C-alpha positions as CSV (number, residue, x, y, z in Angstrom):
1,M,9.6,-41.7,-16.3
2,S,9.5,-40.2,-12.7
3,Q,7.5,-41.0,-9.9
4,F,6.2,-39.1,-6.8
5,V,4.6,-39.4,-3.7
6,E,2.9,-37.1,-1.3
7,F,5.2,-35.1,1.4
8,R,4.2,-38.0,4.5
9,P,3.5,-35.7,7.9
10,T,6.2,-36.1,10.2
11,L,4.4,-35.0,13.4
12,D,0.6,-34.9,14.7
13,Q,-1.3,-32.3,13.6
14,S,-1.6,-31.6,17.7
15,V,1.5,-30.1,16.9
16,G,0.6,-27.8,14.3
17,Y,-1.6,-26.0,16.0
18,G,0.3,-26.5,18.9
19,V,2.4,-24.1,17.5
20,V,0.1,-21.7,15.4
21,V,-2.3,-21.1,18.1
22,G,-0.6,-21.5,21.6
23,V,2.4,-20.3,21.0
24,G,1.7,-17.8,18.9
25,F,-0.6,-16.3,21.7
26,F,2.0,-17.1,24.2
27,F,4.6,-14.9,22.1
28,A,1.3,-12.4,21.6
29,L,0.8,-12.1,26.5
30,V,5.0,-11.6,26.2
31,M,4.2,-8.5,24.2
32,L,1.4,-6.9,25.5
33,C,3.3,-7.3,29.3
34,L,6.2,-5.8,27.5
35,T,3.7,-3.1,26.0
36,A,2.4,-2.5,29.8
37,V,6.2,-2.5,31.3
38,Q,6.7,-0.1,28.3
39,S,4.0,2.5,28.9
40,N,4.2,2.9,32.2
41,F,7.9,2.6,32.6
42,S,9.2,4.5,29.8
43,R,8.6,7.8,27.8
44,F,7.0,6.2,25.3
45,T,3.0,5.1,24.5
46,P,1.4,3.7,22.3
47,S,-1.8,5.2,22.7
48,S,0.7,8.2,21.2
49,S,0.2,7.6,16.4
50,E,3.5,8.8,16.6
51,E,4.8,5.8,19.3
52,F,2.3,3.4,17.3
53,T,2.9,4.2,13.9
54,S,6.5,5.6,14.0
55,A,8.1,4.4,17.2
56,S,8.4,8.2,17.6
57,R,10.8,8.1,15.3
58,S,13.8,7.4,18.0
59,V,14.0,3.9,17.3
60,K,18.0,3.1,17.8
61,P,20.5,1.3,14.8
62,G,21.2,-2.1,16.1
63,L,17.2,-2.7,17.1
64,V,16.5,-1.3,13.5
65,C,19.1,-4.0,11.7
66,C,17.4,-7.0,14.0
67,G,14.0,-5.8,12.7
68,I,15.2,-5.5,9.3
69,V,17.1,-8.6,9.1
70,S,13.8,-10.4,10.6
71,A,10.8,-9.0,8.5
72,W,12.8,-9.5,5.2
73,T,13.0,-13.4,6.7
74,W,9.7,-14.2,4.4
75,S,8.5,-18.1,5.4
76,A,10.4,-17.6,1.2
77,T,13.7,-16.7,2.8
78,L,14.3,-19.8,4.0
79,L,12.1,-22.0,1.8
80,Q,12.3,-20.7,-1.3
81,S,17.0,-20.4,-0.7
82,S,16.6,-23.7,0.9
83,T,14.7,-24.7,-2.7
84,A,17.1,-22.9,-5.2
85,A,20.0,-24.8,-3.5
86,Y,17.8,-28.1,-4.2
87,T,17.2,-27.3,-7.6
88,F,20.6,-25.1,-8.7
89,G,23.2,-25.8,-6.4
90,V,25.6,-23.7,-4.7
91,S,24.7,-20.4,-6.6
92,G,20.9,-20.5,-5.4
93,P,21.2,-19.2,-2.0
94,W,24.3,-16.9,-3.3
95,W,21.7,-15.6,-5.7
96,Y,18.7,-15.2,-3.2
97,G,21.6,-13.7,-0.7
98,A,22.7,-11.2,-3.2
99,G,19.0,-10.2,-5.1
100,G,17.3,-9.6,-1.4
101,S,20.5,-7.7,0.3
102,I,21.8,-5.0,-1.6
103,Q,19.1,-3.0,-1.8
104,V,18.4,-2.9,1.9
105,A,21.6,-1.3,1.2
106,M,20.6,1.0,-1.1
107,F,18.1,1.7,0.9
108,G,19.8,3.1,3.5
109,M,20.7,5.6,0.9
110,V,17.0,7.2,0.3
111,A,16.3,6.2,4.3
112,A,18.7,9.6,4.1
113,K,16.8,11.8,2.0
114,V,13.7,10.2,4.0
115,K,14.8,12.0,6.8
116,M,16.5,15.0,4.8
117,N,13.6,15.7,3.2
118,A,10.6,14.8,4.4
119,N,11.6,13.9,8.2
120,G,8.0,14.4,9.6
121,A,5.9,11.9,6.9
122,H,4.7,8.9,8.0
123,T,4.1,6.5,4.7
124,F,6.1,7.4,1.5
125,L,2.4,7.6,-0.1
126,E,2.5,10.9,2.4
127,I,5.4,12.0,0.4
128,V,3.3,11.7,-3.4
129,K,0.7,13.0,-2.1
130,V,2.1,16.6,-1.1
131,R,4.9,16.4,-3.9
132,F,2.2,15.3,-6.9
133,G,-0.9,15.6,-5.7
134,T,-3.9,13.1,-5.7
135,A,-4.0,11.2,-8.8
136,A,-0.2,10.2,-7.8
137,H,-1.4,9.5,-4.9
138,I,-3.8,6.5,-5.7
139,V,-2.0,5.1,-8.0
140,F,1.1,4.7,-5.5
141,T,-1.9,3.7,-3.0
142,I,-2.7,0.6,-5.4
143,Y,0.7,0.4,-5.9
144,A,1.3,0.0,-2.0
145,F,-1.6,-1.8,-1.5
146,I,-0.7,-5.0,-4.5
147,C,3.2,-5.1,-2.4
148,V,1.4,-5.5,0.8
149,L,-0.7,-8.5,-0.9
150,V,2.4,-9.9,-2.0
151,V,4.2,-10.4,1.1
152,C,1.1,-11.3,3.0
153,G,0.3,-14.0,-0.1
154,S,4.0,-15.1,0.3
155,L,4.5,-15.6,4.4
156,L,0.4,-17.2,4.3
157,V,1.1,-20.0,1.3
158,G,4.7,-21.0,2.6
159,G,4.1,-21.0,6.2
160,A,1.2,-22.4,6.2
161,S,2.2,-25.2,3.2
162,T,5.6,-26.2,5.4
163,V,3.3,-26.7,8.9
164,N,0.4,-29.2,6.7
165,A,3.6,-30.9,5.6
166,L,5.0,-31.2,8.6
167,T,2.2,-32.1,10.7
168,G,-0.7,-32.7,8.3
169,M,-2.8,-29.4,9.9
170,N,-5.8,-28.0,8.1
171,I,-3.8,-25.7,5.2
172,L,-7.1,-23.2,5.2
173,A,-7.0,-23.4,9.3
174,A,-3.4,-22.8,9.5
175,Y,-4.0,-19.3,6.8
176,F,-6.4,-17.9,9.8
177,L,-5.0,-19.1,12.7
178,L,-1.8,-17.9,11.5
179,P,-2.0,-13.8,11.1
180,I,-4.8,-14.5,14.8
181,G,-2.0,-14.0,17.4
182,I,0.3,-11.8,15.1
183,A,-2.9,-8.5,15.8
184,V,-3.0,-9.0,18.7
185,Y,-0.3,-7.9,20.1
186,V,0.5,-5.1,16.7
187,V,-3.0,-3.9,17.7
188,F,-1.7,-3.3,21.4
189,G,2.4,-2.1,20.9
190,G,2.3,-0.5,18.1
191,L,5.5,-0.7,15.5
192,R,7.9,-0.4,18.9
193,A,6.1,-4.1,20.1
194,T,7.1,-5.8,16.3
195,F,10.6,-4.6,16.7
196,I,10.7,-6.4,19.9
197,C,9.0,-9.1,18.6
198,D,11.3,-8.9,16.2
199,W,14.1,-9.2,17.8
200,T,13.0,-11.9,20.1
201,H,11.5,-14.2,16.7
202,T,15.7,-13.2,15.7
203,I,17.6,-15.3,18.5
204,I,15.4,-18.3,17.7
205,L,15.9,-17.4,14.0
206,F,20.0,-17.4,14.6
207,A,20.2,-20.4,17.3
208,I,17.6,-22.4,15.0
209,I,19.6,-21.8,11.8
210,Y,23.3,-23.0,14.1
211,T,21.4,-26.1,15.1
212,F,21.2,-27.4,11.8
213,I,24.8,-26.2,11.0
214,F,26.0,-28.2,13.7
215,R,23.8,-30.9,12.7
216,A,24.4,-31.7,8.8
217,Y,27.8,-30.5,9.1
218,G,29.2,-32.1,12.5
219,T,26.8,-34.9,14.2
220,S,23.9,-36.0,11.4
221,P,25.0,-39.9,10.7
222,E,23.3,-39.3,7.5
223,I,26.1,-36.2,6.3
224,G,28.4,-35.7,9.2
225,S,30.8,-33.5,7.7
226,L,31.8,-31.5,5.2
227,A,33.8,-34.0,3.1
228,R,30.9,-36.3,3.3
229,M,28.7,-33.7,1.8
230,Y,30.6,-32.9,-0.7
231,D,31.0,-36.8,-1.0
232,L,26.9,-36.9,-1.6
233,L,27.0,-34.0,-4.1
234,T,28.9,-35.3,-6.1
235,Q,27.3,-38.7,-6.0
236,A,23.9,-36.0,-6.6
237,A,25.0,-35.0,-9.9
238,I,25.5,-38.4,-11.5
239,D,22.7,-40.1,-11.1
240,V,20.1,-36.1,-11.0
241,P,22.4,-33.7,-13.2
242,V,21.4,-30.6,-13.6
243,A,20.7,-28.8,-16.9
244,G,22.7,-26.0,-17.8
245,N,25.5,-26.5,-14.7
246,A,28.6,-26.6,-16.1
247,N,29.2,-30.9,-15.5
248,G,25.3,-31.3,-13.8
249,S,27.8,-30.2,-10.9
250,Y,25.4,-29.0,-8.0
251,M,29.1,-27.4,-6.8
252,T,29.6,-24.1,-9.2
253,M,28.2,-20.9,-10.3
254,K,28.0,-21.5,-13.7
255,S,24.4,-22.5,-13.9
256,N,22.7,-20.8,-16.8
257,Q,19.3,-21.7,-14.9
258,G,20.3,-20.6,-11.4
259,L,22.1,-17.0,-13.5
260,V,18.4,-16.2,-14.4
261,F,17.0,-16.7,-11.3
262,G,19.8,-14.0,-9.8
263,A,18.0,-11.7,-12.4
264,S,14.6,-12.4,-10.8
265,A,15.7,-12.6,-7.4
266,L,17.3,-9.1,-8.2
267,L,14.2,-7.3,-9.8
268,S,12.2,-9.5,-7.1
269,G,14.6,-7.5,-4.6
270,F,14.0,-4.5,-5.4
271,A,10.0,-4.7,-5.8
272,G,10.1,-6.0,-2.0
273,V,12.3,-3.4,-0.5
274,F,11.0,-0.1,-2.1
275,C,7.9,-0.9,-2.2
276,D,7.0,-1.6,0.4
277,Q,5.6,0.4,2.9
278,G,7.3,-1.0,6.0
279,Y,10.4,-0.2,4.6
280,W,9.7,3.0,4.6
281,Q,8.2,2.9,7.7
282,R,11.2,1.3,10.0
283,A,13.0,4.6,8.4
284,I,10.5,6.9,9.2
285,A,10.7,5.5,12.7
286,S,14.7,4.7,13.3
287,H,16.5,7.6,15.1
288,P,18.1,10.5,12.2
289,K,21.8,9.9,12.9
290,G,21.7,5.8,12.6
291,T,19.5,5.2,9.8
292,T,21.8,4.6,7.2
293,K,23.9,2.3,9.5
294,A,21.2,0.6,10.2
295,Y,20.3,-1.0,6.7
296,M,23.7,-1.1,5.7
297,L,24.4,-3.8,8.8
298,G,20.7,-5.3,8.0
299,G,22.0,-6.0,4.3
300,L,25.1,-7.5,4.8
301,S,23.6,-9.7,8.5
302,W,20.2,-10.7,6.1
303,F,22.7,-11.9,3.2
304,A,23.8,-14.8,5.6
305,V,20.4,-16.2,6.5
306,P,19.6,-17.0,3.1
307,W,23.1,-17.9,2.0
308,A,24.0,-20.3,5.0
309,F,20.6,-21.7,5.7
310,G,19.6,-22.3,2.2
311,S,22.9,-24.4,1.2
312,C,22.8,-25.8,4.9
313,L,19.0,-27.0,3.9
314,G,19.1,-27.2,0.1
315,L,21.9,-29.2,-0.6
316,S,21.6,-31.4,2.4
317,A,17.9,-32.4,0.5
318,R,19.9,-33.1,-2.5
319,A,22.3,-35.2,-1.2
320,L,19.6,-37.2,1.1
321,Q,16.7,-38.2,-1.3
322,S,18.1,-41.4,-2.2
323,N,18.0,-42.1,1.8
324,P,15.2,-44.0,3.2
325,L,14.8,-41.5,5.7
326,F,13.7,-38.9,3.1
327,P,9.8,-38.4,3.0
328,T,9.2,-38.7,-0.8
329,Y,11.6,-41.9,-1.0
330,P,12.0,-43.6,-3.2
331,F,10.9,-40.8,-4.9
332,P,12.4,-37.1,-5.8
333,L,10.5,-34.3,-4.6
334,S,7.8,-33.3,-7.4
335,P,7.4,-30.0,-8.9
336,Q,4.6,-29.4,-7.6
337,Q,6.4,-30.4,-4.1
338,T,9.7,-28.5,-4.7
339,S,7.7,-25.1,-5.6
340,A,5.5,-25.0,-2.8
341,G,9.1,-24.9,-0.6
342,L,9.7,-28.2,0.7
343,A,13.1,-28.9,0.1
344,A,14.2,-27.6,3.7
345,P,11.2,-29.6,5.8
346,A,12.4,-32.8,3.9
347,A,15.5,-32.3,4.7
348,A,15.4,-31.2,8.5
349,V,13.4,-34.7,9.0
350,V,16.2,-36.8,7.6
351,L,18.7,-35.1,9.7
352,M,16.8,-34.4,12.6
353,G,13.9,-36.5,12.6
354,K,10.8,-34.9,14.5
355,G,13.3,-32.7,16.3
356,G,14.2,-31.5,13.3
357,A,10.4,-31.0,11.7
358,V,10.0,-28.7,15.2
359,A,12.7,-26.6,14.7
360,L,12.0,-26.2,11.1
361,L,7.8,-25.6,11.9
362,L,9.5,-22.7,14.6
363,V,11.6,-20.6,12.4
364,V,9.1,-20.4,9.8
365,F,6.1,-20.0,12.3
366,M,9.3,-16.5,13.2
367,A,9.7,-15.7,9.7
368,V,5.8,-16.1,9.4
369,T,4.7,-14.0,12.7
370,S,7.8,-11.2,12.1
371,A,7.4,-10.0,8.5
372,A,3.5,-10.1,8.3
373,S,3.6,-8.2,11.8
374,A,5.4,-5.4,9.8
375,E,2.9,-6.0,6.9
376,L,0.2,-4.9,9.5
377,I,1.2,-2.0,10.7
378,A,2.2,-0.8,7.2
379,V,-0.8,-1.2,6.0
380,S,-2.7,0.3,8.9
381,S,-0.4,3.9,8.5
382,I,-1.5,3.3,4.9
383,V,-5.6,2.9,5.8
384,S,-5.3,5.6,8.8
385,Y,-3.1,8.5,7.4
386,D,-3.4,7.5,3.3
387,I,-6.9,7.1,3.0
388,Y,-9.2,8.1,5.7
389,R,-6.6,11.0,6.8
390,T,-6.4,12.1,3.3
391,Y,-9.9,11.5,2.3
392,W,-12.1,11.1,4.8
393,N,-11.6,12.9,7.6
394,P,-8.4,15.9,6.9
395,Q,-8.8,17.1,10.9
396,A,-8.2,13.7,12.5
397,T,-6.7,13.8,15.6
398,G,-3.8,11.5,16.6
399,A,-6.1,9.3,19.3
400,E,-9.1,9.1,16.3
401,I,-5.3,8.2,14.1
402,V,-4.7,5.3,16.6
403,R,-8.6,3.8,16.5
404,V,-8.5,3.8,12.6
405,S,-5.0,2.0,12.8
406,H,-6.6,-0.5,15.2
407,Y,-10.1,-1.7,13.2
408,A,-7.5,-1.9,10.1
409,I,-5.3,-4.2,11.4
410,C,-8.3,-6.2,12.7
411,A,-9.5,-5.8,9.7
412,W,-6.1,-7.2,7.0
413,A,-6.0,-9.9,9.8
414,I,-9.2,-11.3,8.2
415,W,-8.5,-10.3,4.7
416,M,-4.9,-12.1,4.9
417,G,-6.6,-15.9,5.3
418,C,-9.3,-14.4,2.8
419,W,-6.6,-13.9,0.0
420,A,-4.1,-17.7,0.7
421,T,-7.5,-19.0,0.4
422,I,-8.0,-18.0,-2.5
423,L,-4.7,-18.5,-3.9
424,H,-4.3,-21.4,-2.6
425,Q,-7.5,-22.5,-4.6
426,A,-6.3,-21.0,-7.6
427,N,-2.9,-23.7,-7.2
428,I,-0.7,-20.3,-6.4
429,D,2.0,-21.5,-4.2
430,L,4.9,-20.4,-2.8
431,G,7.1,-20.0,-5.7
432,W,4.4,-18.8,-7.8
433,M,4.7,-15.4,-5.3
434,Y,8.1,-15.0,-5.2
435,Y,8.3,-14.8,-9.6
436,V,5.2,-12.2,-9.5
437,Q,6.5,-10.4,-7.0
438,G,9.1,-8.5,-9.4
439,I,6.3,-8.6,-12.1
440,V,3.6,-6.5,-10.6
441,L,6.1,-3.8,-7.9
442,S,9.7,-3.3,-10.0
443,P,8.1,-0.5,-13.0
444,A,6.8,1.6,-9.6
445,V,10.4,1.4,-8.3
446,I,12.5,4.2,-9.9
447,P,9.6,6.3,-9.6
448,I,9.5,6.3,-6.5
449,I,13.4,6.6,-5.5
450,L,13.3,9.8,-7.1
451,T,10.3,11.2,-5.4
452,V,12.3,11.3,-2.5
453,W,15.4,12.3,-4.7
454,W,15.3,14.3,-7.3
455,S,14.3,17.0,-7.5
456,K,14.0,17.7,-11.6
457,L,11.1,15.1,-11.4
458,T,7.5,16.0,-12.3
459,R,4.2,14.6,-11.8
460,A,4.2,13.8,-15.6
461,G,7.0,11.9,-15.9
462,L,5.8,10.5,-11.9
463,L,2.5,8.5,-13.4
464,C,3.9,8.1,-17.4
465,G,6.8,6.1,-15.9
466,S,4.9,3.9,-13.1
467,I,1.9,3.8,-15.6
468,I,3.7,3.2,-19.4
469,G,5.8,0.4,-17.5
470,A,4.1,-1.6,-15.7
471,I,1.5,-2.0,-19.2
472,L,4.6,-2.3,-21.0
473,G,5.6,-5.1,-18.4
474,M,3.0,-6.9,-18.6
475,L,2.8,-7.3,-22.4
476,A,6.0,-8.6,-22.4
477,W,5.2,-11.3,-19.7
478,M,2.7,-12.2,-22.4
479,I,4.1,-12.4,-24.7
480,G,7.5,-13.5,-23.6
481,C,5.6,-16.6,-21.5
482,W,4.3,-17.8,-25.7
483,K,7.2,-17.2,-27.4
484,I,9.4,-18.9,-24.6
485,N,7.4,-21.6,-24.1
486,G,6.5,-22.5,-28.5
487,E,4.0,-22.7,-28.7
488,H,1.3,-22.1,-31.8
489,F,-1.8,-20.2,-30.0
490,W,-1.0,-18.0,-27.0
491,F,-4.5,-19.4,-25.1
492,C,-2.0,-22.6,-25.0
493,S,0.5,-20.7,-23.8
494,I,-0.3,-18.4,-21.2
495,T,-1.1,-20.9,-18.2
496,I,-0.2,-20.4,-14.3
497,A,2.9,-22.6,-14.1
498,N,3.9,-20.6,-17.3
499,L,3.4,-17.7,-16.4
500,A,5.9,-18.1,-13.4
501,L,9.2,-19.4,-14.7
502,P,12.0,-17.3,-13.9
503,I,12.7,-16.4,-17.8
504,S,9.1,-15.2,-18.0
505,A,9.7,-13.5,-15.0
506,V,12.8,-11.9,-15.7
507,C,11.3,-10.7,-19.1
508,S,8.6,-9.5,-17.6
509,G,10.5,-7.5,-14.7
510,L,13.3,-6.1,-16.4
511,T,11.2,-4.6,-19.4
512,G,9.1,-2.9,-16.4
513,F,12.1,-1.8,-14.3
514,L,13.6,-0.7,-17.4
515,F,11.0,1.3,-19.4
516,S,10.1,2.7,-16.2
517,G,13.2,4.3,-15.3
518,L,13.7,5.4,-19.3
519,I,10.3,6.8,-19.5
520,T,10.3,8.6,-15.8
521,V,13.4,11.0,-16.6
522,F,12.5,11.2,-20.1
523,V,9.8,12.4,-19.9
524,S,10.4,14.9,-16.5
525,L,13.4,15.8,-18.6
526,L,11.3,17.1,-21.2
527,K,9.8,19.9,-18.9
528,P,12.0,19.6,-15.7
529,N,11.4,20.6,-12.4
530,N,13.1,22.6,-9.5
531,Y,11.4,20.9,-6.1
532,D,13.1,22.9,-3.0
533,F,12.0,19.6,-1.2
534,E,9.7,22.6,1.7
535,G,6.1,21.3,0.7
536,T,7.6,17.8,1.8
537,R,9.7,19.0,4.6
538,A,7.0,20.5,6.3
539,I,4.7,17.7,6.7
540,A,4.1,17.8,10.4
541,M,3.9,14.9,12.8
542,L,0.2,14.9,14.3
543,D,0.8,14.8,18.1
544,N,3.0,17.6,17.7
545,A,-0.2,19.6,17.3
546,E,-1.7,17.9,20.3
547,N,1.6,18.6,22.6
548,N,-0.1,22.1,23.0
549,D,-3.3,20.9,24.7
550,P,-3.6,21.6,28.5
551,D,-4.9,17.9,28.8
552,S,-1.7,16.6,27.0
553,D,0.4,18.4,29.1
554,V,-0.8,17.4,32.5
555,A,-0.7,13.3,30.4
556,S,2.9,14.0,30.5
557,A,3.6,15.6,33.5
558,E,1.5,12.7,35.7
559,K,3.6,10.1,33.5
560,R,6.6,11.7,33.8
561,E,6.2,11.1,37.6
562,K,6.5,7.4,37.3
563,L,9.6,7.6,34.9
564,P,12.6,6.3,36.4
565,S,15.5,9.0,37.2
566,D,17.6,7.9,34.5
567,F,14.3,9.1,32.4
568,E,13.6,12.0,34.2
569,A,17.5,13.4,34.2
570,R,16.7,13.2,30.0
571,P,13.8,15.0,29.8
572,T,14.6,15.8,25.8
573,D,15.3,13.9,23.5
574,P,18.6,14.1,21.7
575,V,17.8,14.0,18.9
576,A,16.5,17.8,19.6
577,Q,19.3,18.7,21.0
578,E,22.0,17.0,18.7
579,D,19.8,18.3,15.3
580,P,20.8,15.6,13.6
581,L,18.9,16.7,10.9
582,C,21.5,19.1,9.7
583,H,21.7,19.3,5.8
584,D,25.3,18.2,5.3
585,T,24.8,15.6,8.1
586,L,22.6,13.6,5.8
587,Q,24.1,14.6,2.7
588,R,27.5,12.8,4.3
589,V,25.5,9.8,5.8
590,F,23.4,9.5,2.0
591,R,26.7,9.4,0.6
592,R,28.7,6.5,2.9
593,A,25.5,4.9,2.0
594,A,26.5,5.1,-1.5
595,W,29.7,3.7,-1.4
596,Y,29.0,1.1,0.9
597,S,26.3,0.1,-1.0
598,S,28.2,0.4,-4.5
599,A,30.9,-1.4,-2.8
600,M,28.8,-4.3,-1.5
601,S,27.0,-4.7,-4.9
602,V,30.0,-5.2,-7.0
603,I,31.0,-7.6,-4.9
604,V,28.6,-10.1,-4.1
605,I,27.0,-9.5,-7.9
606,L,30.0,-8.7,-10.3
607,I,33.5,-10.6,-8.7
608,V,32.1,-12.8,-7.0
609,P,29.8,-15.4,-8.8
610,L,30.4,-13.7,-12.6
611,T,34.3,-14.8,-11.7
612,M,33.6,-18.1,-11.4
613,F,30.5,-18.4,-13.7
614,F,32.5,-17.3,-17.0
615,T,35.5,-19.7,-16.0
616,N,33.2,-22.9,-15.5
617,Y,34.6,-23.7,-12.4
618,V,33.0,-26.4,-10.6
619,F,34.4,-26.4,-6.3
620,S,36.9,-28.8,-5.2
621,K,36.1,-30.2,-1.5
622,Q,38.9,-27.7,-0.5
623,F,36.9,-24.7,-1.8
624,Y,34.0,-26.3,-1.0
625,T,34.9,-26.2,2.5
626,F,36.4,-22.7,2.6
627,W,33.0,-21.6,0.6
628,V,30.3,-23.2,3.9
629,T,32.8,-22.2,6.2
630,C,32.7,-18.2,5.0
631,S,28.9,-19.1,5.0
632,I,28.9,-20.0,8.7
633,V,30.9,-17.6,10.2
634,W,29.3,-14.4,8.4
635,V,26.2,-16.0,10.0
636,F,27.5,-16.5,13.0
637,M,28.1,-12.2,12.9
638,S,25.2,-12.0,11.3
639,G,23.4,-13.3,14.9
640,T,25.9,-10.9,17.0
641,F,25.2,-7.5,15.3
642,S,21.2,-8.9,15.6
643,V,21.4,-10.3,18.9
644,I,24.0,-8.5,20.8
645,L,24.0,-4.7,19.5
646,P,20.3,-3.8,20.3
647,L,21.1,-5.1,23.9
648,L,24.2,-2.7,24.2
649,E,22.3,0.2,22.9
650,S,19.4,0.4,24.8
651,R,21.3,-1.1,28.1
652,K,20.5,2.2,29.8
653,E,17.4,2.4,29.5
654,M,16.8,-1.6,30.5
655,V,18.0,-0.5,34.1
656,A,16.4,2.6,34.3
657,I,13.4,-0.1,33.6
658,L,14.5,-3.1,35.9
659,K,15.6,-1.0,38.5
660,R,11.4,1.0,39.1
661,L,10.0,-2.6,38.7
662,G,12.8,-3.6,41.8
663,G,11.5,-1.0,43.4
664,L,7.9,-1.6,42.8
665,A,8.5,-5.5,44.0
666,A,10.6,-4.4,47.0
667,P,8.5,-5.0,50.5
668,T,8.1,-1.5,52.1
669,K,10.2,-1.3,55.2
670,L,8.8,0.0,58.6
671,Y,11.1,1.8,61.3
672,I,10.5,2.0,64.7
673,K,12.1,4.9,67.0
674,S,13.6,3.7,69.3
């Protein structure tokens, strides 16, 4: 019978509070300074509602790509991918990466359609309201808030569990303190501040990933080489074989449990991308010509994060669990500790001691803050545009929208702590939230996509698909949980733990996803619409009307006097000059995104994993070396895209701002006539 012990904290509680409070407010201060520079020395100001919620629709592809990588790197990305590697072997991180990257690439097609058919929208719910009316708007507003609840719950539950495990910091304190620093800079800087924050966080994220990779495969006395890692994993397969894996090995894609996990990851990824206002917000904020490029690069770059990080720390945890330095030595991680995502912290502690614990603490903190900032902006947009402006004050001005957004951000930051506390008291952990995400949200995915895509979609089809699909998904969840666990009485089988089993999640998520799509299409085709999208194209950018106000023109003139010559030379935005919203141009972009995402899906879902699954191939030492080398090369390329590309794209603007700052700092020279 297995025995388990408590996870021993490596660091003092003071370190936990220092990171959560000190580092959090340090980043908030830096972001406030950068926002002040932006407001005074660029043509963008967060006091504008369009700038606050949509970054003036001018963000370039590199920064959007970086934002996608950072915002999609949740605490679950780092912790759950490592848990999958610890549990299933090499298949776990691959399926986690595949389950989140192809959806981001596919969203490039939706982003092109948004620019084509609803470029003035601020949220995807606005598009639903204009096209299908109040009932559909309310239904999808509920879905949007459920998505935000699931994401925020995953972020805080996973992040706080890691902080608690490594430092012993009070977990309830972590729930409430983590969102506070994030809310400060989001309130003052808006969406553009979250992009800048994402870029700084991404630098730290990749730096720490590279550090762990070099340590595990190069300098660690516990492992130190790929050959040594292979030998340790071979021994681990003898000591603790994986049920359903070829030869019980951790180095094979032939993993029955891994395949089920992959199906769940795919459903969870579709739900987490297409139902999350944060992704629509980035599509809306991006420069029209670069929208699809940003999502294609984002999907490609993000894939390497769970693949490389999860393979490194998750497999290291499995290889080193018999090491005396392992936090639960001489016992393995308990099922509860594994589900809480503690495989990565355990490996970090063994590989690098206190330094590893601090590094993992930082990288998880960065993951939580980046993704949470995106969710705070998403919530504020939904509250201000889809609740306040739609149902409370239809004549709301841009200033009122910004003020309501500020209130919503502050209120949601507090609610995040309350929500995480509720989940904690219900014994709901990171693994539970990850699997349930696809269950509760998958019925909305296809109807949401078709809203901006398919002219024949009807209100009846949209409502029937999303509501009936959800009901069928819930029934499949309960019945599947009952039948899979083999109890005579359903109330004995349906427990919190059983509801989050991967096979239960797949039964429900797949039912909701497929039936919602089939019902939506079938009902729509009974009496198809022929929508021309003129209504959604007429959605106006709120501040356009305000620009006609004389006071606004005076303010704009005053602002232009402060701009450096680089900006004076370009008074009109390239968006207006080049007319990138040309239908034919966006149609070509859409087709390119379709080909790219289809090719990527075939490679990462079918060709690579299933070929090795059906051949029962167990990695040789040479192939394992090749496999890990590919993940390392890929993650280095991802870091280059995410960190260097935004700098190259914005070099002229940064030089202009630096010149202006230099001019202010230069001492005044006195000239005396001779």
